[in-house]
Short mmCIF file of the C-alpha atoms (twelve columns), coordinates in Angstrom:
data_MODEL
# 
_entry.id   MODEL 
# 
loop_
_atom_site.group_PDB 
_atom_site.id 
_atom_site.type_symbol 
_atom_site.label_atom_id 
_atom_site.label_alt_id 
_atom_site.label_comp_id 
_atom_site.label_asym_id 
_atom_site.label_seq_id 
_atom_site.Cartn_x 
_atom_site.Cartn_y 
_atom_site.Cartn_z 
_atom_site.pdbx_PDB_model_num 
ATOM 1   C CA . UNK A 1   10.937  17.481  4.849   1 
ATOM 2   C CA . UNK A 2   14.197  15.668  5.306   1 
ATOM 3   C CA . UNK A 3   16.300  12.587  4.683   1 
ATOM 4   C CA . UNK A 4   17.060  10.082  7.407   1 
ATOM 5   C CA . UNK A 5   19.158  6.931   7.450   1 
ATOM 6   C CA . UNK A 6   16.609  4.210   8.180   1 
ATOM 7   C CA . UNK A 7   17.145  0.444   7.889   1 
ATOM 8   C CA . UNK A 8   20.196  1.021   5.710   1 
ATOM 9   C CA . UNK A 9   18.512  3.461   3.296   1 
ATOM 10  C CA . UNK A 10  18.414  7.226   2.902   1 
ATOM 11  C CA . UNK A 11  14.678  7.765   3.311   1 
ATOM 12  C CA . UNK A 12  12.901  11.019  2.501   1 
ATOM 13  C CA . UNK A 13  9.956   11.790  4.756   1 
ATOM 14  C CA . UNK A 14  7.538   14.606  5.485   1 
ATOM 15  C CA . UNK A 15  4.854   15.416  8.023   1 
ATOM 16  C CA . UNK A 16  1.229   16.468  7.618   1 
ATOM 17  C CA . UNK A 17  -1.144  17.919  10.199  1 
ATOM 18  C CA . UNK A 18  -0.715  18.806  13.830  1 
ATOM 19  C CA . UNK A 19  -1.572  17.345  17.222  1 
ATOM 20  C CA . UNK A 20  -0.409  14.540  19.456  1 
ATOM 21  C CA . UNK A 21  -1.992  11.580  17.694  1 
ATOM 22  C CA . UNK A 22  0.664   10.075  15.463  1 
ATOM 23  C CA . UNK A 23  0.052   8.286   12.194  1 
ATOM 24  C CA . UNK A 24  2.251   6.540   9.650   1 
ATOM 25  C CA . UNK A 25  1.200   6.642   5.979   1 
ATOM 26  C CA . UNK A 26  2.691   4.223   3.424   1 
ATOM 27  C CA . UNK A 27  2.084   5.065   -0.225  1 
ATOM 28  C CA . UNK A 28  1.388   2.916   -3.273  1 
ATOM 29  C CA . UNK A 29  3.997   1.714   -5.741  1 
ATOM 30  C CA . UNK A 30  4.954   4.382   -8.328  1 
ATOM 31  C CA . UNK A 31  3.676   7.140   -6.004  1 
ATOM 32  C CA . UNK A 32  5.483   9.161   -3.318  1 
ATOM 33  C CA . UNK A 33  4.831   10.522  0.167   1 
ATOM 34  C CA . UNK A 34  3.235   13.707  -1.167  1 
ATOM 35  C CA . UNK A 35  0.332   11.656  -2.508  1 
ATOM 36  C CA . UNK A 36  -1.097  11.674  1.031   1 
ATOM 37  C CA . UNK A 37  -1.384  15.478  1.280   1 
ATOM 38  C CA . UNK A 38  -5.059  15.751  0.301   1 
ATOM 39  C CA . UNK A 39  -6.256  12.994  2.633   1 
ATOM 40  C CA . UNK A 40  -4.011  13.954  5.546   1 
ATOM 41  C CA . UNK A 41  -5.371  17.509  5.494   1 
ATOM 42  C CA . UNK A 42  -8.792  16.158  6.483   1 
ATOM 43  C CA . UNK A 43  -7.702  13.897  9.332   1 
ATOM 44  C CA . UNK A 44  -6.980  14.877  12.967  1 
ATOM 45  C CA . UNK A 45  -3.552  13.305  12.871  1 
ATOM 46  C CA . UNK A 46  0.098   14.214  13.099  1 
ATOM 47  C CA . UNK A 47  0.976   12.072  10.119  1 
ATOM 48  C CA . UNK A 48  4.396   11.098  8.819   1 
ATOM 49  C CA . UNK A 49  4.854   9.669   5.332   1 
ATOM 50  C CA . UNK A 50  8.038   8.387   3.714   1 
ATOM 51  C CA . UNK A 51  9.090   7.699   0.135   1 
ATOM 52  C CA . UNK A 52  9.642   4.014   -0.582  1 
ATOM 53  C CA . UNK A 53  13.132  3.124   -1.850  1 
ATOM 54  C CA . UNK A 54  13.347  3.937   -5.546  1 
ATOM 55  C CA . UNK A 55  10.492  6.433   -5.217  1 
ATOM 56  C CA . UNK A 56  10.314  10.188  -4.733  1 
ATOM 57  C CA . UNK A 57  13.451  11.506  -3.068  1 
ATOM 58  C CA . UNK A 58  14.529  8.327   -1.266  1 
ATOM 59  C CA . UNK A 59  17.570  6.456   -2.518  1 
ATOM 60  C CA . UNK A 60  17.350  3.499   -4.879  1 
ATOM 61  C CA . UNK A 61  16.661  0.004   -3.612  1 
ATOM 62  C CA . UNK A 62  19.855  -2.021  -3.464  1 
ATOM 63  C CA . UNK A 63  18.147  -5.172  -4.731  1 
ATOM 64  C CA . UNK A 64  19.058  -7.154  -1.639  1 
ATOM 65  C CA . UNK A 65  16.472  -9.592  -0.285  1 
ATOM 66  C CA . UNK A 66  12.733  -9.072  -0.715  1 
ATOM 67  C CA . UNK A 67  11.368  -5.597  -1.463  1 
ATOM 68  C CA . UNK A 68  8.318   -5.995  0.789   1 
ATOM 69  C CA . UNK A 69  10.597  -7.005  3.655   1 
ATOM 70  C CA . UNK A 70  12.838  -4.021  2.962   1 
ATOM 71  C CA . UNK A 71  9.957   -1.533  3.144   1 
ATOM 72  C CA . UNK A 72  8.470   -3.218  6.215   1 
ATOM 73  C CA . UNK A 73  11.772  -2.890  8.046   1 
ATOM 74  C CA . UNK A 74  11.900  0.801   7.102   1 
ATOM 75  C CA . UNK A 75  8.355   1.326   8.416   1 
ATOM 76  C CA . UNK A 76  9.179   -0.541  11.630  1 
ATOM 77  C CA . UNK A 77  12.414  1.323   12.292  1 
ATOM 78  C CA . UNK A 78  10.865  4.599   11.227  1 
ATOM 79  C CA . UNK A 79  8.289   4.335   13.982  1 
ATOM 80  C CA . UNK A 80  10.902  3.391   16.564  1 
ATOM 81  C CA . UNK A 81  13.063  6.362   15.524  1 
ATOM 82  C CA . UNK A 82  10.245  8.900   15.421  1 
ATOM 83  C CA . UNK A 83  8.513   8.642   18.747  1 
ATOM 84  C CA . UNK A 84  7.776   4.927   18.950  1 
ATOM 85  C CA . UNK A 85  4.611   3.677   20.583  1 
ATOM 86  C CA . UNK A 86  1.318   2.726   18.994  1 
ATOM 87  C CA . UNK A 87  0.253   4.718   15.953  1 
ATOM 88  C CA . UNK A 88  -2.491  4.782   13.346  1 
ATOM 89  C CA . UNK A 89  -1.058  2.988   10.314  1 
ATOM 90  C CA . UNK A 90  -2.516  3.780   6.878   1 
ATOM 91  C CA . UNK A 91  -1.407  2.007   3.706   1 
ATOM 92  C CA . UNK A 92  -2.491  2.143   0.080   1 
ATOM 93  C CA . UNK A 93  -2.045  -0.652  -2.482  1 
ATOM 94  C CA . UNK A 94  1.520   -2.009  -2.044  1 
ATOM 95  C CA . UNK A 95  1.743   0.214   1.027   1 
ATOM 96  C CA . UNK A 96  -1.317  -1.586  2.355   1 
ATOM 97  C CA . UNK A 97  0.506   -4.899  2.258   1 
ATOM 98  C CA . UNK A 98  3.368   -3.290  4.175   1 
ATOM 99  C CA . UNK A 99  0.937   -1.884  6.739   1 
ATOM 100 C CA . UNK A 100 -0.700  -5.299  7.191   1 
ATOM 101 C CA . UNK A 101 2.652   -7.001  7.675   1 
ATOM 102 C CA . UNK A 102 3.690   -4.368  10.209  1 
ATOM 103 C CA . UNK A 103 0.487   -5.016  12.170  1 
ATOM 104 C CA . UNK A 104 1.135   -8.775  12.146  1 
ATOM 105 C CA . UNK A 105 4.799   -8.576  13.115  1 
ATOM 106 C CA . UNK A 106 4.807   -5.507  15.382  1 
ATOM 107 C CA . UNK A 107 1.353   -5.151  16.942  1 
ATOM 108 C CA . UNK A 108 2.858   -2.936  19.631  1 
ATOM 109 C CA . UNK A 109 3.372   -0.223  16.990  1 
ATOM 110 C CA . UNK A 110 -0.210  -0.190  15.669  1 
ATOM 111 C CA . UNK A 111 -3.211  1.562   17.243  1 
ATOM 112 C CA . UNK A 112 -5.503  1.195   14.220  1 
ATOM 113 C CA . UNK A 113 -5.058  -0.093  10.691  1 
ATOM 114 C CA . UNK A 114 -6.464  1.421   7.503   1 
ATOM 115 C CA . UNK A 115 -5.884  -0.666  4.385   1 
ATOM 116 C CA . UNK A 116 -6.815  1.042   1.127   1 
ATOM 117 C CA . UNK A 117 -6.965  -1.671  -1.545  1 
ATOM 118 C CA . UNK A 118 -3.982  -3.723  -0.337  1 
ATOM 119 C CA . UNK A 119 -2.656  -5.771  -3.265  1 
ATOM 120 C CA . UNK A 120 -2.168  -8.881  -1.146  1 
ATOM 121 C CA . UNK A 121 -3.076  -11.272 -3.955  1 
ATOM 122 C CA . UNK A 122 -1.878  -14.243 -1.902  1 
ATOM 123 C CA . UNK A 123 -4.907  -13.846 0.373   1 
ATOM 124 C CA . UNK A 124 -7.299  -14.262 -2.563  1 
ATOM 125 C CA . UNK A 125 -5.261  -17.207 -3.897  1 
ATOM 126 C CA . UNK A 126 -5.483  -18.932 -0.523  1 
ATOM 127 C CA . UNK A 127 -9.286  -18.899 -0.722  1 
ATOM 128 C CA . UNK A 128 -9.318  -20.036 -4.383  1 
ATOM 129 C CA . UNK A 129 -11.258 -16.887 -5.240  1 
ATOM 130 C CA . UNK A 130 -12.782 -17.034 -8.749  1 
ATOM 131 C CA . UNK A 131 -11.465 -13.534 -9.466  1 
ATOM 132 C CA . UNK A 132 -7.904  -14.888 -9.509  1 
ATOM 133 C CA . UNK A 133 -8.261  -16.278 -13.050 1 
ATOM 134 C CA . UNK A 134 -9.353  -12.889 -14.413 1 
ATOM 135 C CA . UNK A 135 -6.531  -11.157 -12.564 1 
ATOM 136 C CA . UNK A 136 -3.881  -13.559 -13.832 1 
ATOM 137 C CA . UNK A 137 -5.147  -13.191 -17.408 1 
ATOM 138 C CA . UNK A 138 -5.032  -9.397  -17.163 1 
ATOM 139 C CA . UNK A 139 -1.556  -9.526  -15.633 1 
ATOM 140 C CA . UNK A 140 -0.094  -11.935 -18.223 1 
ATOM 141 C CA . UNK A 141 0.850   -9.223  -20.777 1 
ATOM 142 C CA . UNK A 142 2.621   -7.274  -18.029 1 
ATOM 143 C CA . UNK A 143 4.570   -10.360 -16.966 1 
ATOM 144 C CA . UNK A 144 5.503   -11.052 -20.601 1 
ATOM 145 C CA . UNK A 145 6.747   -7.502  -21.152 1 
ATOM 146 C CA . UNK A 146 8.857   -7.679  -17.999 1 
ATOM 147 C CA . UNK A 147 10.341  -11.017 -19.049 1 
ATOM 148 C CA . UNK A 148 11.307  -9.459  -22.384 1 
ATOM 149 C CA . UNK A 149 12.880  -6.450  -20.666 1 
ATOM 150 C CA . UNK A 150 10.302  -4.074  -22.122 1 
ATOM 151 C CA . UNK A 151 9.855   -1.875  -19.067 1 
ATOM 152 C CA . UNK A 152 8.100   0.920   -20.955 1 
ATOM 153 C CA . UNK A 153 5.613   -1.551  -22.392 1 
ATOM 154 C CA . UNK A 154 5.102   -3.068  -18.950 1 
ATOM 155 C CA . UNK A 155 4.477   0.376   -17.452 1 
ATOM 156 C CA . UNK A 156 1.849   1.138   -20.094 1 
ATOM 157 C CA . UNK A 157 0.064   -2.145  -19.324 1 
ATOM 158 C CA . UNK A 158 0.342   -1.579  -15.573 1 
ATOM 159 C CA . UNK A 159 -1.209  1.883   -15.872 1 
ATOM 160 C CA . UNK A 160 -4.109  0.511   -17.910 1 
ATOM 161 C CA . UNK A 161 -4.759  -2.167  -15.268 1 
ATOM 162 C CA . UNK A 162 -4.707  0.056   -12.195 1 
ATOM 163 C CA . UNK A 163 -5.551  3.524   -13.542 1 
ATOM 164 C CA . UNK A 164 -7.788  2.843   -16.543 1 
ATOM 165 C CA . UNK A 165 -8.824  6.486   -16.793 1 
ATOM 166 C CA . UNK A 166 -5.250  7.601   -17.400 1 
ATOM 167 C CA . UNK A 167 -3.690  7.533   -20.863 1 
ATOM 168 C CA . UNK A 168 -0.034  6.540   -21.174 1 
ATOM 169 C CA . UNK A 169 0.452   8.810   -24.188 1 
ATOM 170 C CA . UNK A 170 -0.841  11.784  -22.205 1 
ATOM 171 C CA . UNK A 171 1.794   11.465  -19.495 1 
ATOM 172 C CA . UNK A 172 4.812   13.779  -19.737 1 
ATOM 173 C CA . UNK A 173 7.868   12.005  -21.097 1 
ATOM 174 C CA . UNK A 174 9.851   12.364  -17.807 1 
ATOM 175 C CA . UNK A 175 7.011   10.674  -15.927 1 
ATOM 176 C CA . UNK A 176 6.786   7.832   -18.460 1 
ATOM 177 C CA . UNK A 177 10.540  7.326   -18.169 1 
ATOM 178 C CA . UNK A 178 10.389  7.319   -14.358 1 
ATOM 179 C CA . UNK A 179 7.514   4.842   -14.243 1 
ATOM 180 C CA . UNK A 180 9.244   2.498   -16.678 1 
ATOM 181 C CA . UNK A 181 12.393  2.609   -14.543 1 
ATOM 182 C CA . UNK A 182 10.391  1.529   -11.489 1 
ATOM 183 C CA . UNK A 183 8.785   -1.522  -13.058 1 
ATOM 184 C CA . UNK A 184 11.419  -3.900  -11.583 1 
ATOM 185 C CA . UNK A 185 10.251  -2.775  -8.131  1 
ATOM 186 C CA . UNK A 186 6.777   -4.118  -8.914  1 
ATOM 187 C CA . UNK A 187 8.118   -7.582  -9.652  1 
ATOM 188 C CA . UNK A 188 10.544  -7.318  -6.728  1 
ATOM 189 C CA . UNK A 189 7.600   -7.020  -4.355  1 
ATOM 190 C CA . UNK A 190 5.708   -9.961  -5.852  1 
ATOM 191 C CA . UNK A 191 7.180   -12.705 -3.627  1 
ATOM 192 C CA . UNK A 192 5.689   -10.922 -0.636  1 
ATOM 193 C CA . UNK A 193 2.284   -9.868  -1.953  1 
ATOM 194 C CA . UNK A 194 1.626   -12.674 -4.426  1 
ATOM 195 C CA . UNK A 195 3.333   -15.674 -2.776  1 
ATOM 196 C CA . UNK A 196 3.252   -14.594 0.894   1 
ATOM 197 C CA . UNK A 197 6.903   -15.355 1.574   1 
ATOM 198 C CA . UNK A 198 6.489   -13.707 4.993   1 
ATOM 199 C CA . UNK A 199 3.863   -16.259 6.025   1 
ATOM 200 C CA . UNK A 200 1.188   -13.728 6.965   1 
ATOM 201 C CA . UNK A 201 -1.447  -16.310 6.031   1 
ATOM 202 C CA . UNK A 202 -0.072  -18.922 8.401   1 
ATOM 203 C CA . UNK A 203 -2.544  -20.125 11.012  1 
ATOM 204 C CA . UNK A 204 -3.257  -17.584 13.726  1 
ATOM 205 C CA . UNK A 205 -1.229  -14.695 12.330  1 
ATOM 206 C CA . UNK A 206 -4.001  -12.547 10.849  1 
ATOM 207 C CA . UNK A 207 -6.235  -13.514 13.753  1 
ATOM 208 C CA . UNK A 208 -3.640  -11.901 16.016  1 
ATOM 209 C CA . UNK A 209 -4.340  -8.452  14.543  1 
ATOM 210 C CA . UNK A 210 -6.871  -7.356  17.142  1 
ATOM 211 C CA . UNK A 211 -6.878  -3.585  16.489  1 
ATOM 212 C CA . UNK A 212 -9.723  -2.052  14.463  1 
ATOM 213 C CA . UNK A 213 -9.107  -2.533  10.734  1 
ATOM 214 C CA . UNK A 214 -10.797 -0.498  8.003   1 
ATOM 215 C CA . UNK A 215 -10.650 -1.906  4.465   1 
ATOM 216 C CA . UNK A 216 -11.462 0.683   1.810   1 
ATOM 217 C CA . UNK A 217 -11.977 0.035   -1.908  1 
ATOM 218 C CA . UNK A 218 -13.527 1.713   -4.911  1 
ATOM 219 C CA . UNK A 219 -16.575 0.286   -6.657  1 
ATOM 220 C CA . UNK A 220 -14.777 0.683   -10.008 1 
ATOM 221 C CA . UNK A 221 -11.606 -1.140  -8.935  1 
ATOM 222 C CA . UNK A 222 -10.458 -4.470  -10.397 1 
ATOM 223 C CA . UNK A 223 -12.533 -7.399  -9.096  1 
ATOM 224 C CA . UNK A 224 -9.481  -8.975  -7.462  1 
ATOM 225 C CA . UNK A 225 -9.531  -6.240  -4.820  1 
ATOM 226 C CA . UNK A 226 -12.961 -7.320  -3.560  1 
ATOM 227 C CA . UNK A 227 -11.645 -10.892 -3.373  1 
ATOM 228 C CA . UNK A 228 -8.659  -9.790  -1.295  1 
ATOM 229 C CA . UNK A 229 -10.919 -7.861  1.059   1 
ATOM 230 C CA . UNK A 230 -13.241 -10.854 1.463   1 
ATOM 231 C CA . UNK A 231 -10.309 -13.099 2.331   1 
ATOM 232 C CA . UNK A 232 -8.995  -10.663 4.932   1 
ATOM 233 C CA . UNK A 233 -12.444 -10.065 6.409   1 
ATOM 234 C CA . UNK A 234 -12.754 -13.804 7.077   1 
ATOM 235 C CA . UNK A 235 -9.719  -13.786 9.341   1 
ATOM 236 C CA . UNK A 236 -9.233  -10.331 10.850  1 
ATOM 237 C CA . UNK A 237 -11.151 -10.220 14.161  1 
ATOM 238 C CA . UNK A 238 -12.249 -6.565  14.016  1 
ATOM 239 C CA . UNK A 239 -12.481 -5.494  10.378  1 
ATOM 240 C CA . UNK A 240 -14.934 -3.498  8.283   1 
ATOM 241 C CA . UNK A 241 -15.090 -3.394  4.479   1 
ATOM 242 C CA . UNK A 242 -16.277 -0.128  2.906   1 
ATOM 243 C CA . UNK A 243 -16.863 0.628   -0.776  1 
ATOM 244 C CA . UNK A 244 -16.436 4.188   -2.072  1 
ATOM 245 C CA . UNK A 245 -18.834 4.969   -4.923  1 
ATOM 246 C CA . UNK A 246 -17.349 6.220   -8.162  1 
ATOM 247 C CA . UNK A 247 -13.772 5.453   -7.123  1 
ATOM 248 C CA . UNK A 248 -11.084 3.240   -8.569  1 
ATOM 249 C CA . UNK A 249 -7.798  1.915   -7.261  1 
ATOM 250 C CA . UNK A 250 -6.319  5.385   -6.648  1 
ATOM 251 C CA . UNK A 251 -9.137  6.472   -4.323  1 
ATOM 252 C CA . UNK A 252 -6.723  7.670   -1.633  1 
ATOM 253 C CA . UNK A 253 -5.710  10.402  -4.091  1 
ATOM 254 C CA . UNK A 254 -8.832  10.883  -6.223  1 
ATOM 255 C CA . UNK A 255 -11.482 10.690  -3.477  1 
ATOM 256 C CA . UNK A 256 -9.870  12.052  -0.276  1 
ATOM 257 C CA . UNK A 257 -13.151 13.540  0.999   1 
ATOM 258 C CA . UNK A 258 -15.000 10.222  0.915   1 
ATOM 259 C CA . UNK A 259 -12.029 8.289   2.295   1 
ATOM 260 C CA . UNK A 260 -11.638 10.761  5.166   1 
ATOM 261 C CA . UNK A 261 -15.357 10.560  5.932   1 
ATOM 262 C CA . UNK A 262 -15.080 6.796   6.387   1 
ATOM 263 C CA . UNK A 263 -11.847 7.013   8.345   1 
ATOM 264 C CA . UNK A 264 -13.002 9.473   10.997  1 
ATOM 265 C CA . UNK A 265 -15.313 7.074   12.917  1 
ATOM 266 C CA . UNK A 266 -12.747 4.317   12.464  1 
ATOM 267 C CA . UNK A 267 -10.072 6.462   14.107  1 
ATOM 268 C CA . UNK A 268 -12.498 7.467   16.869  1 
ATOM 269 C CA . UNK A 269 -13.017 3.801   17.766  1 
ATOM 270 C CA . UNK A 270 -9.291  3.394   18.367  1 
ATOM 271 C CA . UNK A 271 -8.842  6.612   20.355  1 
# 
């Protein structure tokens, strides 16, 4: 466990597992690198995970440019600085959008790609998915709270959308305060995952991701996730969509056994 200067940020990172097969794990917004511990323990990988800027023990984001670009550059440089070469890249939620962008822009760094509910809403918008209207309606109160500067209110709404089993009032006060403070990072990433400012949906770019791709989602997750997966499945040449029974958006943390079970044959294909 250590800090490293990566892409202009002090980035905390830690390793899980042993062996020669390297993996890079990119966590969801509001989480931290330790969220991967349960899943990583069941995979035959020498995995490295880092805290996103403004998360865990990494430094704050400086607000310069686009947040998705910032994290992608960290992931890219992190691999170059820690052994380089092709690796198994695993991303959850916002981290899944980072992982996808890394695969598009630096295919030489990716051996296989596991996307656990990537929140790449732009993909669903591009296909005019019917689930978009429901998603936008559910997100409207969050957007309103952010516009009014009510970060605590926005955090409560965000939790209800993506972790409906969790109760805001039951969270310890320090955690509520921390999550409210991170709400601007959610909106900072929106140009990348909601408007595709990086152009990942441009003709031929997703089709250029030729490594095996595993898309994992919970059967209790918001409907927009299924729409995103459908849109990606239409364009990724070697992709498989798997639904984990009884799981929601946080399945990488809540259902590590089932996620690992699906990942093992996927990893074997890319050996």
